[in-house]
N, C-alpha and C positions, 0 to 999 in steps of 0.2 A: 820612520816607516817607509816602506817601498811598495810599488804596485807594478804588475806586469800588464803591458798593453799589447794586445794581439791583433794581427791582421787576419780577418776571417773571410774576406772576399775581395775580389779585384776584377776590374773590367778595363778593356783597352780597345781603341780603334786608332789606327795610324796608317802610314804609307805602306807598311809591309803586312798588314793583316787587320781583320775585323774582329778578332778574338784572340785569346791566349794561344790557342793551338796553331792558328795560321801565322801568328807572330813568331812563335817558337820554330815552326818549320822554316820560315825565312831566315831566321838567325842561324840555324844549323846548316842550311843550304848556302849561306853567305850570299843571299839574294837581296840586294838593295831595292828600296822602293823609290829612289830618287830618279825622276824622269822629266821629260818635257811637260809643259803645262797642258792640261786638258780642260779643266773647269774654270780656272781663274781667267777672266777676260782682260789680260794684260797685253800690251804691245811688245813687251820684252820677252818674246818667245825663246830667246837664246839662253835665258836663265833656267837652270834646272831646279825643280822643287820636289818636295816630298808630299804629294797630294794623296789624300785618301781615295781609293779607287772605287768610289761610289758618287754618283751625282746627288744633288739635293732631292730630286724626285725619287731616287732609289732609297735614300735614307728615310724619306717620308713613308714609303711603302713598308719598310722594315719596322717603323715605329707606329704604324697604323694611323698616320696623319693624312687628312684630306690633301689632295694634290694641289688645290688652289689656295691652301693656307700659307701665308707668308711667314716663314720662320727662318731666323738666321742660321747659317751653317754651323756656327759655334754652338748654338743651342741643340741642333740636331746631333752633332757629334757628342756633345756632353751627355744628352739624355740616353743615347745609345750605350755609352760606356757605363753610366750609372745603373741602368737596368741590368747590364751584365754583372756588375759588382754585387747588386742586391741578390740576383739569382745565384751567383757563385757562393754567397754567404748563407744561402738557404733562408733568407728573410721573407716573411709573409706579412701582409698588412695587419692582421690581428695582433701579432707580436709587436710590431712597430708602434702601434697605438698605445701600448702599455709602457713605452720607453720615452725618455727625453732624447729626441733625435735632433742632431744638428748637421746641416749640409754646408760644407765649407769648400768654396771653389775659387780657383785662381785663374784670372784672365786679364788681358790688357786690351785686346782687340774688341772683345764683347761682340756686339752685333753690327760691327762696322760694315760688313758686306752688304747688309740691308740698307744702311744709311747711304753708302756709296751709290747704290742702285736707284734710290729715290730722292737723293739730295737735290738734283736739278728740278725735279717735278715739284718738290715742296717749295722751292723758291718761286715757282710760277703759280701754283694753285693749291687747293686744299685736298686734292684727291687722295694723296698718301700721307696726309698730316698725322694720321694715327701712328705712323712709324717714325715719328720725330725722335723718340727716345730709344730707338732700336739699338743705338751704339752703346747705351748705358750698360756698364759692366754688371752692376748690381741687378738690374732687370734681367740680364741674360741668365744669371744664376737662378733667379726665381723661376724663370721659364723652364730651365733645365729640370729643376726639382719637380715642377708641375707636370711636365711631359713624362718624367720617369715615374710618376705616381708616388712621389716622396713628400709626405707632409712633415716638414721640419723647419726649425728656425734656420734661416739662411744667412750666410755671411760670405762676402766676397773680398778677397785680398788681391792686391795688384802691386807686385814688386818686380814687374817686368819678367825676365826669364827665370826667376826663382819663385814665381808666384805659387805654382802647384806644390812644390816641396814645402814652402812655408805654410800652405793650407794643411798639409799632412801633419806638420809639426804643431800647428795651432790646435788641431783636433786632438793630438796626443796630450797636449798640455791641459786642454779642457777636461779630458777624462781624468787626468791626475788630480785636477783641482775639484773634481766632483761637480762640474758645471754641466755635464751631459752624461747620458748612459750609452749612447751609440753615435758614432760619427761616420759620415760618408764624406771623404775628402779627396781632392785632386785638382784637376784643371782641364780646361778646354780652350782651344784656339783654332780658328779657321784662317786660311789665307785671305788676304784682302789687298786691294791696290794700295791702300794707305800704308800698311807696314812693309809690303814688298818694295815699294818705291822709297820708303823711308830708309830701309836698310841699304838699298841701292845708292842712295845719296851719300851714305857713309863709305861707299866704295869697298864693301866687305862681302858682296855677293859673288858667287862664282858661276861661270857657265860650264864648269866641269864638276863631276862628282866630288864632294868634299873629301879630304884626306887628312883628318886630324893628326897633328904632331909630325907630319911628314915635312921634310926640308923644303919641298916644292909646293906646299899647301898654298892655295890662292883665294881662300874665303869660304863662306858657308853657303849651304843651300837651305832656304826656308822650307819648313814643313808645316803640317797641321795634324790635329788629332785630339784625342781626349783620353784620359785614364783616371780612374778613381779607385780608392781602397776603402774597405769597411774596417773601422777600428772599434775594438771593444776591450773592456777589462777582461782579463783572462778567466776569472771566476764566472763572469756572465757568459762567456763563450762556452765554457765547460758545462754550465747549467743547461744550455739549450743544445748541447751535443754538437757544437759547430767544429768544423775542421780548421785548425790554425795553420796558416801558410808560413808565418814568421812573426817575430817579435820586434818591437821598436827597442833598440838597445841604447841609442843615444842620438843627440842632434845638436846642431849649432847654427845660429844666425848671427852674422857679424857684418860690419860695413867696412869696405875698403877705404872709404873716406878720402878718395884720391881724385876722381874725375867722373863726370856724368856717364861716359860710355867706355873709356879706356880703363884697363886694369893696371895696378901699380907694378913696378918692376920686381918687387920682392913678394908680390902676392899676399900682402898682409891679411886682407879680409878672408881670403880662401884658407890661408894657413890657420887663422884663429877659429874659423867655423869648423874645420876638420878636427882641430885640436880639442875643441869643446865637445864634439860628438864622441870622440874616443875617451876623453877624460870622464864624461858622464857614464859611459859603459864600464869604466874601470878595467879596461883590458890593455894588454901590452900591444904596442903598435905592430909587432910581428904576427899578431893573431888575425889581422885583416887578410882575408883570402882574395879579395877582388875589389877594385875601385871602378865604378861606372863614372867616368870623368865627364865634366861639362863639355870639354873638347869640341869647340865649334868649328875648328879648321881655319880660324883667322890667325894671323901672325901674332898679334898681341895676346889674345886669350890663351892660346896653347903654351906660349912661352911663360906667361905669368903663372898659370896653373902648374906647369912643370916645376917652376922655382918653388912654389908652395909645397908641392909633394916632396921635393928633395929636402927642403927645410924640415919637414915633419918626419919623414921616414929615413932620411939619410941615405945610406947605401943599400937599404933593405926595402925598397919600394915594391909592394905586391903587384901582381898582374893588373894592368890598367888598360881600359879600352873606352872609346867613345862610340856609342851606338847611334850617334847622329849621322854616321856614315851609312846607316840603314834607313833612318826615318826622316832625315833632314832635321833642321833645328826648329822644333815645334814651339819655340819661345815660351810663353807662359805655361803651356801644358807640359813642357819637357821634363820637369822634375817628377811628375806623376807617371808619365809614360816610361821614363827610365827606372822608376821604382818598380813598376809592374814588370818590366823587362828583367830587372834584377831578381824579382820573385820567381819568374819563369826559369831563369838560369839556376837559382838555388834549388828549385824543385827537380830540375832535370839534370843537375850536376855537370854543367859546362860553363865556360866563360865565352861570351860573345867576342868575336875578333874585331879588330879595328880595321874595317875595310879601307882599301885604297892606299894603305901605308906601304912605302917601299924604301925610302931613303931617310936615314937618321939625321936629325938636326941636333947639333952639339948643344943647343940651348933648351932642348925638349927631352922628355922621357921617351923611352922606346916602348911603344904600346904592345899589347899582347897580340900575337899572330899565330899562336900555337894550335894544337889539336888535343883531342882526348877528353876523357871524363875526369872530373875532379869534384871533391866535396867542398862546398862553399858554406862555411859556418858563419862568417861575418862578411858582409858586403857594405861598402861605403858608397853612397850616391851623392854626387856634387851638382849643384845648380847655382850659377852665378848670373846676376842680372844687372841691367843698367842701374846707375846710381850707386854702384859698388855693393849691391845687396847680395851677399854671399851666404849660401846655405848648404849644410851637409846633413845627411841622414844615415845613421848606421842601423842596418838590419841584421837580425840574428836568427839562426835556426833553433837555438836552444832558448829555454825560458830566461828572459832577461828582466831585471828589476830596475825600475826608475824611481827616483826619490819623489815622495809626495810633498806638496806644498805645506809650509808651516802655517796652520790655521790661526796660530796665535799672533802672527805678524799682520799688522793692519797698515793700510795705505790711506792717505788723505790728500785732497787737493790743497796744496799749500798757498798757491797764488794763481791768478789768471789775469790776462789782459786782452781786451777786445778792441779792434780798430774802430774809432769813432767816425771818421770821415777820411776821404782821400787826401785832403790837405795835410793831414797828420803825417803822411809819408815823407814830407819834406824833412822831418826829424830823423829819418833813417841815417842821415849824414853823421849823427852822433856815433854810429856804429860802423858804417861803411862809407868810405870816401866816394864822392859823386862820380869820380872817374871809374870806379869799380861797378857803379850802378848802371852804367850806360847800356849794357847788354841785358839787363834784367827787365823782364816784363812786369806788368803791374801786380799780378798775383804773387810773383816771387818776392817783389819788394814788400808787399803786405805781410807775407808769411815770415820774411826775415825780420821785419820791424817788430811785430808782436812777439815773436820768439825771443829775439835778442833783448827786447825791453823787459819781458817778464823774468828772464834769466838774470839780467843786470840788477833788477830790483831785489832779487833774492841773493845777489852776490855769488852766482853760480857761473863758473867759467865754461863748464861743459857737462851735459847730463850723461847718465850711464846708458840711456836708450832714447831713441826718437821714434815717435809713432804719429802718423798723420792720418786724418780723416778727411775725405773729400767726396762729393757726390759725382762730379764730372771731371775732376782733375784739371789739366791745363787746357781748358776749353778754347781759349782764344787761339793758341798755337795750333790745336787740332783743327779748328775751323779754317784757319789760313791754309793749312795743307789740303784740306778737303776742297776748298774753293779753288785752289790752284790746280788740282787735278781735274776738276770739273771744267774750268775755263781755259787753262793753258796746257793741259796734258800731264802725263805721268812724270815727265822729266822736270817738272817745275818744283818738286819738293826740295826744300832747303835742309841741309844737314843740321844746321843750328836749330831750326824749328823742330825737326824730328827728335833730336836729342832731348829737347825740352817739351816733349808732348806726352811722355809716359806719365801715368798717374802718380808714380813714386818719384817724380822729378824733385818735388819740394823736399821730401825726406832725404834724398841724396845730396842736394845742394846744402841743406842744413848740416848734414854730417860732415861735409867737406869744410864748411865754414867753422864748425865747432870742434873739428878734429875728433869726432866721436866714432870710435871703431866698434861700439856696442850694438845691441839689438836694434834693428831698423825695420819698420813695418808700415804699410799703407792700407787703409780700409776704404772700400768704395761701395758701400751698401746704402746709397741714398741717404735719407734722413736718419737711418740707424747707424751711419758710419761712426759718429762720435761716441755712441753708446759702446760699440765694439772696441774702439780705441781706448776708452777709459777702462773698460773691463780688462783689456789686455795689460794695460799698465799696472793695474792692481794685482793681476796674476804674477807679473814679473817680480813685483816687490815681495809677494808672499812666497815665491819660489826662491828668493834670495839672489836673483839674477841682477837686480838693480836696486839702488837706493833713491835715485833721482831720475824721473822719466819726464821728458818734454813731450807733451801731447798737443797737437794743433789741429784745428778744423778750418780748412781754407777752401773757398770756392769763388767762382766768378761767373758772370753772365754777360755775354757779348750783346751788342745791339741787335745783331741778326737773330740770335737765339731768343732774345726778349720778344722780338716781333713774331717769331714762330709760336711762342708760348701764348701771346695775346690772341693770335688767330685761333689757337686751339682751345681758348677759354681756360687756360691754366693760370695758376697764381704767379704774380710778378716776383722776380728774384732780384736781390741787390746786385749792383755792378760788381762789387767786391765785398766779401765777408771773410774776416780773419780773426781767429780767436786762439790764443795759446795758453796752456795750463802747465803748471809744474806739479807733478804728483810725486809724493815722497813717502818713505817709510816713516811711520808716526814718530819714532824717537830720533829722527834725523833732522831736527830743526836747527 
């Protein structure tokens, strides 16, 4: 049996516009939003960014929020886009109350802008202690839903730059599995000193407008923004007379399993993700009319993505462009922003150009620089993140059917292992030589140990998929970066620490160790994170996408964070907690 999943509403705010019309106008006029910094208080004014052209105060006015209320910029941008999406879909509160609604948001930065602002003060006194958990990704999603007036079960995914696209895919899968009636999915990300200086430490930021796929490209420009889409089963959309923008025709999530930040020379993860999306749709590769590329403007990414495109399409690569040359790289929000841009292009019958491109690179594709109207039947969107998390989404103008999960297939937790105490980590040498452990932090060692131990006990060399649940992710590394910026300045950020600060660090490292190119996901919804991870694993198995899934729940608490919690009167957390499970198809023992 099959099911049609329709997009019935969308909202967007980014560097080139605050709604679909202004964004479309900028795309047609070839007007980039990448400029010098206005709102981010960084000392690196030479770096160009794709800022939303509204201050926090202006966003608060638009949202009807008190001027003195402290709200992270990520939340403001997210709520702004969600409200648009709900209005665009013609959804009203009485109808929403009759449906099982789920809000799925992708972010990595969360409310880090607020944490940066008050970090020094929190160290000194309790005045701003209430904003201790502002950085929390899961909390930012809850706050977005609340500000947008959306009463829904909330889920946050954090797979770095593929987060928002993974949120849309998860929403699609939940509808197919009958786990929800209506989904609002996408992502939000604001600029922060934390991730600006983190990317700068990797030496991949440019002080010139980015020019993806150009031979002279010199790096990316960070951006910010938010975008969300409303997903419904087609029959539900028809029943309430909703207008359908497009259909989800296929999708793929794969792991490059190569490096925490660099992409492989053969673009394996990207190739597999795109291949999965097109195979699911059951279309010939020549039917793809346009590809919205990840295209960051960095040497490594553009070459790797080009190799993957050439592998998949051969000599018949359809028109390709990267709209990051308009918006900047909006990191975790990019997949949703580029999905909405693709919807705009499909509706208005044009392909956005690849701004800034002039000179061909023998190792890269030649991006679209043409003019004129064209009908876009199938559009492929790519989003590739740190940890090798590669995701592709295929959109269609015509009614497309997706396979329903097999309700007869059941999943079970076959085995599990939980870390008893830190001394037990000495036994990690059974699996990883001490010399290889030297650069591993404590949480990574714990996740490695419980994961490898449970797999070893089951005599499993590698799972089909890896899913991680975590409340705060790599807290120790993030804290070191934050403390360094506060005491030593912005240039203190270590590239190694930054590479290992994203919430999906553990899922990526495990994939590399286990050579797992399969599905890879990280959930960051506080105490609900493990619930979402296990539910996802069960869905994967009923979908026939996996037979063995490694699920882990890993968290840490630093001494400094523990002292903050004590002062705030909150419950004590263990220094390290790590638990790994193997979930399998019932007949796969």
